[in-house]
ZAKOL-911719 format. One record per residue (C-alpha): residue in three letters; x, y, z; residue number from 1. Coordinates in steps of 0.25 Angstrom, whole numbers, m for minus. Each point is the difference from the previous one (the first is absolute). Layout:
ALA,X,Y,Z,NUM
...
! end
This chain:
MET,1,0,0,1
THR,3,13,m3,2
ASP,m2,8,13,3
ARG,4,14,m3,4
TRP,0,10,m14,5
LEU,4,11,m4,6
VAL,m9,9,m6,7
LEU,2,11,m11,8
ALA,m11,10,0,9
HIS,1,10,m8,10
GLU,m11,9,6,11
ALA,m11,0,11,12
THR,m10,7,m7,13
ASN,m16,m2,0,14
SER,2,m7,m15,15
GLY,m3,m14,m5,16
ALA,16,m7,2,17
PRO,0,5,14,18
ARG,m13,m4,4,19
MET,4,m14,m7,20
LEU,13,m1,9,21
LEU,m8,3,12,22
GLU,m9,m12,m3,23
VAL,10,m9,m3,24
LEU,10,4,13,25
ARG,m12,m2,9,26
GLY,m5,m14,m8,27
VAL,14,m5,3,28
ARG,1,3,12,29
ALA,m14,m5,5,30
ALA,4,m14,m9,31
ARG,15,0,7,32
GLY,m3,5,16,33
SER,11,9,8,34
ASP,11,m8,m4,35
TRP,1,7,m16,36
ARG,7,13,0,37
CYS,1,11,m10,38
ASP,8,13,m2,39
ILE,m7,9,m9,40
LEU,9,11,m9,41
LEU,m9,12,m3,42
ASP,4,7,m10,43
ARG,m10,12,3,44
GLY,m9,0,8,45
GLY,m14,3,0,46
PRO,m14,m1,10,47
LEU,2,m16,0,48
ALA,14,1,8,49
GLU,m5,m2,11,50
GLU,m9,m13,m3,51
LEU,13,m5,m6,52
ALA,8,3,12,53
THR,m12,m10,9,54
ILE,6,m10,m8,55
GLY,15,2,m2,56
GLN,12,7,4,57
VAL,m1,13,m11,58
GLN,11,8,m4,59
ARG,m1,11,m9,60
LEU,9,1,m11,61
THR,m3,15,m4,62
PRO,1,8,12,63
PRO,m15,8,3,64
TRP,6,14,m1,65
ALA,5,m4,m15,66
GLU,m15,m4,m4,67
GLY,m12,10,m7,68
MET,12,11,m3,69
ALA,m3,9,m12,70
PRO,9,m4,m14,71
LEU,13,7,2,72
ALA,2,m5,15,73
ARG,m5,m14,m4,74
SER,12,2,m10,75
LEU,8,3,11,76
ARG,m5,m13,8,77
THR,3,m8,m13,78
LEU,15,3,m1,79
VAL,3,m1,16,80
ASP,m9,m11,5,81
ARG,3,m10,m12,82
PRO,13,0,m3,83
TRP,5,0,15,84
LEU,m11,m2,11,85
LYS,m11,m10,m6,86
PRO,10,m10,m4,87
ARG,7,0,13,88
ARG,m12,0,8,89
LEU,m5,m13,m9,90
ARG,13,m6,2,91
ARG,0,0,15,92
ALA,m15,m5,1,93
VAL,4,m11,m10,94
ARG,13,m3,10,95
THR,m7,0,12,96
TRP,m12,m10,m8,97
GLN,8,m8,m2,98
ALA,8,m2,13,99
GLN,m12,m4,5,100
GLY,m1,m10,m8,101
GLY,m7,5,m14,102
GLY,m10,m8,m9,103
VAL,m7,3,m11,104
ILE,m1,16,m6,105
TYR,m14,4,m3,106
SER,m2,12,m10,107
ASN,m13,5,m1,108
THR,2,5,m12,109
ALA,9,1,m14,110
THR,2,14,1,111
ASN,10,m2,11,112
GLY,12,m3,m11,113
ARG,10,10,8,114
LEU,m3,m7,13,115
LEU,3,m13,m4,116
ALA,13,3,m9,117
GLY,5,6,14,118
LEU,m1,m14,5,119
PRO,12,m9,2,120
ALA,m1,m12,m6,121
SER,1,m10,13,122
ALA,m12,8,4,123
GLY,m10,m10,m4,124
PRO,m10,m5,m10,125
VAL,m11,10,m5,126
VAL,m15,m2,m1,127
THR,m5,15,m8,128
HIS,m15,0,1,129
VAL,m4,7,m13,130
HIS,m12,11,m1,131
GLU,3,6,m12,132
LEU,m1,m1,m16,133
GLU,10,1,m9,134
TYR,m5,14,m3,135
SER,3,1,15,136
LEU,14,m6,0,137
GLN,3,11,m10,138
ARG,m4,11,5,139
PHE,4,m2,16,140
ASN,14,m5,m2,141
ARG,12,3,m6,142
PRO,5,m11,m11,143
GLN,11,m4,11,144
ASP,m7,m1,11,145
LEU,m12,m9,m8,146
ALA,12,m6,m5,147
ALA,4,m2,14,148
THR,m13,m6,5,149
LEU,m1,m10,m11,150
ALA,13,m4,3,151
ARG,1,m2,15,152
THR,m13,m6,0,153
SER,m2,m14,3,154
LEU,m13,0,0,155
PHE,m12,9,m5,156
LEU,m13,2,6,157
ALA,m8,5,m10,158
VAL,m16,6,3,159
SER,m7,m4,m12,160
THR,1,m10,m12,161
ALA,4,14,m9,162
VAL,11,2,10,163
ALA,6,m12,m1,164
ALA,m2,0,m17,165
ASP,8,13,1,166
LEU,10,m6,8,167
ARG,2,m12,m7,168
ALA,1,11,m13,169
ARG,11,5,5,170
GLY,8,m14,1,171
VAL,m3,m5,15,172
PRO,m1,m15,m1,173
ALA,m15,m4,2,174
GLU,4,m8,13,175
ARG,6,12,6,176
VAL,m15,5,0,177
LYS,m11,0,8,178
VAL,m13,5,1,179
VAL,m4,5,13,180
PRO,m12,11,m1,181
ASN,m4,9,8,182
PHE,m9,m5,12,183
LEU,m6,5,12,184
PRO,0,m6,15,185
ALA,m14,m4,1,186
LEU,m14,3,m8,187
PRO,m5,13,5,188
ALA,m15,0,7,189
LEU,m9,2,m10,190
PRO,m3,18,1,191
ASP,m14,5,m1,192
ALA,2,8,m12,193
ALA,m14,8,2,194
ALA,6,6,13,195
ALA,15,2,m6,196
GLN,m7,9,m11,197
LYS,m8,8,10,198
GLU,14,3,9,199
ILE,8,4,m13,200
CYS,m11,8,m6,201
ARG,0,6,15,202
ARG,14,3,1,203
LEU,0,5,m14,204
ARG,m12,8,1,205
LEU,m7,m7,m12,206
ALA,m15,m2,m1,207
PRO,m3,m11,7,208
GLU,m5,m9,m12,209
THR,13,4,m10,210
ARG,7,m13,m5,211
LEU,15,m2,1,212
ILE,12,m3,m7,213
THR,14,m3,5,214
GLY,13,0,m6,215
CYS,14,m1,10,216
GLY,14,0,m2,217
HIS,9,12,m2,218
ILE,m4,11,m9,219
ASP,9,m5,m12,220
PRO,m1,m1,m14,221
LEU,3,m16,2,222
LYS,m10,m2,9,223
GLY,m11,9,m9,224
THR,m4,10,10,225
ASP,m4,9,m14,226
LEU,m7,m12,m8,227
PHE,m10,m2,16,228
VAL,m3,16,m2,229
ASP,m4,m3,m14,230
VAL,m7,m11,3,231
VAL,m7,7,12,232
ASN,m3,12,m9,233
GLN,m7,m8,m11,234
VAL,m8,m9,10,235
ALA,m5,12,7,236
ALA,m5,5,m13,237
SER,m8,m12,m3,238
THR,m5,m3,11,239
ALA,m13,5,7,240
GLY,2,3,14,241
PRO,12,5,10,242
LEU,12,m7,m3,243
ALA,15,2,6,244
GLY,13,m4,m3,245
VAL,8,m3,10,246
TRP,16,m2,0,247
LEU,9,m5,11,248
GLY,13,3,0,249
GLY,13,11,1,250
ASP,7,7,m10,251
ILE,12,m5,m7,252
ASP,4,9,m12,253
ARG,m8,14,5,254
ARG,1,5,m15,255
PHE,m8,m12,m3,256
ALA,m10,1,11,257
GLN,m3,13,m2,258
ARG,m2,m1,m14,259
VAL,m9,m12,3,260
ARG,m9,9,11,261
SER,m1,12,m9,262
ALA,m7,m11,m9,263
ALA,m9,m5,11,264
GLY,m15,5,m1,265
GLY,m9,2,13,266
CYS,m2,m13,3,267
MET,14,m7,1,268
HIS,6,2,15,269
PHE,14,m4,2,270
ILE,2,m4,15,271
GLY,15,m2,1,272
GLU,7,m14,6,273
VAL,m9,m6,9,274
PRO,5,m10,12,275
ASP,m11,m10,m4,276
PRO,m8,1,m12,277
ALA,m9,m10,2,278
LEU,m14,9,4,279
TYR,2,8,m13,280
PHE,1,m14,m7,281
ALA,m12,m5,6,282
ALA,m8,13,m2,283
SER,3,m1,m15,284
GLU,m9,m6,m11,285
VAL,12,m4,m8,286
VAL,15,1,5,287
VAL,7,5,m14,288
VAL,15,m5,m2,289
THR,5,10,m13,290
SER,16,m3,1,291
ARG,4,m1,m13,292
VAL,11,m9,5,293
GLU,m3,m8,13,294
SER,7,m15,6,295
PHE,m12,m4,5,296
SER,m8,11,9,297
ARG,m2,1,14,298
VAL,m10,9,m2,299
ALA,m7,m11,m8,300
LEU,2,m10,11,301
GLU,m4,7,12,302
ALA,m14,6,m6,303
ALA,m2,m15,m6,304
ALA,1,m5,14,305
LEU,m11,8,5,306
GLY,m9,m4,m11,307
ARG,1,12,m8,308
PRO,0,0,m16,309
VAL,13,4,m6,310
LEU,5,4,m14,311
ALA,11,2,m6,312
PHE,9,1,m14,313
ALA,5,m14,m4,314
ALA,10,8,m8,315
ALA,6,2,15,316
ARG,3,m15,1,317
GLY,3,m4,13,318
PRO,m18,2,5,319
ALA,m4,m12,m9,320
ASP,6,m11,11,321
LEU,m11,6,8,322
LEU,m12,5,m8,323
PRO,m7,m7,m9,324
PRO,0,4,m16,325
GLU,m13,8,1,326
ALA,7,8,11,327
LEU,12,3,m9,328
VAL,m3,12,m10,329
THR,6,m4,m13,330
GLU,3,15,m7,331
LEU,9,9,10,332
SER,m8,13,0,333
ALA,m9,7,9,334
GLU,m12,m2,m9,335
ALA,0,m15,m1,336
MET,3,2,14,337
ALA,m12,9,4,338
ALA,m10,m9,m9,339
ALA,5,m11,9,340
VAL,m2,7,12,341
ILE,m14,3,m6,342
ALA,m3,m12,m3,343
ALA,2,m3,15,344
LEU,m9,11,4,345
ALA,m11,m3,m7,346
ASP,1,m17,4,347
PRO,1,1,16,348
ALA,m3,m14,0,349
GLY,9,m6,m10,350
SER,11,10,9,351
ARG,m4,m6,12,352
ARG,0,m13,m5,353
GLN,13,2,m6,354
GLY,5,7,14,355
GLU,m2,m13,6,356
SER,6,m9,m9,357
LEU,12,6,3,358
ARG,m1,0,14,359
ARG,m1,m16,m2,360
ARG,13,1,m9,361
VAL,8,7,11,362
ALA,m5,m9,11,363
GLY,5,m11,m9,364
GLU,13,4,m5,365
PHE,5,13,6,366
LEU,2,m3,15,367
ALA,12,m1,8,368
ALA,m4,m13,4,369
GLN,2,m5,m15,370
TRP,12,6,m2,371
ILE,10,1,11,372
GLY,4,m15,1,373
ARG,3,2,m15,374
LEU,9,11,1,375
LEU,8,m5,14,376
ALA,1,m15,m10,377
ALA,5,9,m8,378
VAL,10,8,7,379
GLU,6,m12,7,380
GLU,3,m8,m12,381
VAL,7,13,m5,382
SER,8,0,13,383
ARG,3,m15,0,384
GLY,8,5,m14,385
! end
C-alpha cells in the first residue's frame, strides 16, 4: 500500500479541477483511514485552501503577497519567484517528503509541467489527473512544460473519453491512460425546485413567477459566457412571461467581461462566484453549459445530480460522457442553443423526465463509491512499478 502522497495542486479556486481534487483526497482518506498521509504543494491559493488543509499539510509555493498583483508587479514576481524562490521551495519540500518515506506524486492537472520539471528523477512515480482537452493543453502550457508533463508522468487519469483520446493523439500509449471522470461524494437530496425558485427570485428581486435559466463558470470565451448572454436575450424575446438568465462565476478577462455585460439585456444577472451553486441549479428550469470546449463539465454533473435538465454543445466534447444525445446541441451557436432552451421551456414534462434520467445516471455512474477503488488500484499498480 502507498500510504503517503505528494500532491501537486495548481490552485485552490472554487472551480472544477480543485473541487475534483478535494473529492479525490476525501475519498482516499475515507478508504485508507488515518494511516494515509498527503503533503499538498499548492502553487496558488484560493478559497479551497482551508479545506485542503483539513486533509493534508499544505505548503504554498507562491507566497500570498505575490498573488493578485497588477501586471507590472506580476512580471517582477515572475522574475523573482520562478528562477529562485519557487524551485528552491519545491526541492526543499520534496526532500522533506522523501525523508519521511516518499511514495506517489499525484499531480492534479496537466498544467503542472513547470513543477514536474523541477522534481528530481528519484522523487518517485507521477500520476497526473488530466482535466484539459487539447485546446487547453496548448492554451495553459508552454511547450516545454507540456513536454515535461508527458515525459514525467507514469499514469494519466483522464476526466473523460475525449481527454483520453487527445492524450493518445499526442502519443501517450493507451495502457498509460485510464478514464476517471468527475464524481460526487454522494447523491444529494432531491431539492424542492419550486421553493428554490421562489428563494432565488426573492434574492434577485424578481417577480415570483420568473422562469430561470442558469449558466456557470469563469466569465471567459472558453466558457461561452457571451453565447449564454445571446441565448438569454433570444429566449426572452421569444417566450411569454418573465424570464431571467443567471450567470455564476467571476471575471478572468476583464475586457471580455465588460463586453459581455454591455451586451446583456435587462433580464440578465451576473452573480459572481458563489461557494455552492446548488440552490441556483435547483431553481432553474434548465441549466445551460455554453462552453466551446469542455473536458467534462462539473456544472452539468452537479445540476444533473439535483435532477435538473441540462443542455450543452456537442462540439465541447466532454459533456457527452454524461449527457444523452438529445441534450447535446449539434450546432455551436447561440441561435441553436436558444432554440433548444425554448423547446425545453415549452415541454416541462419532458424536461422533468430528462432531469430525472440524469439524476439516475449520476447515481449509477458518477459517485465516489464507484471510482475511488479503481483510482487507488491504478495508483498502486504504478507505485509497484
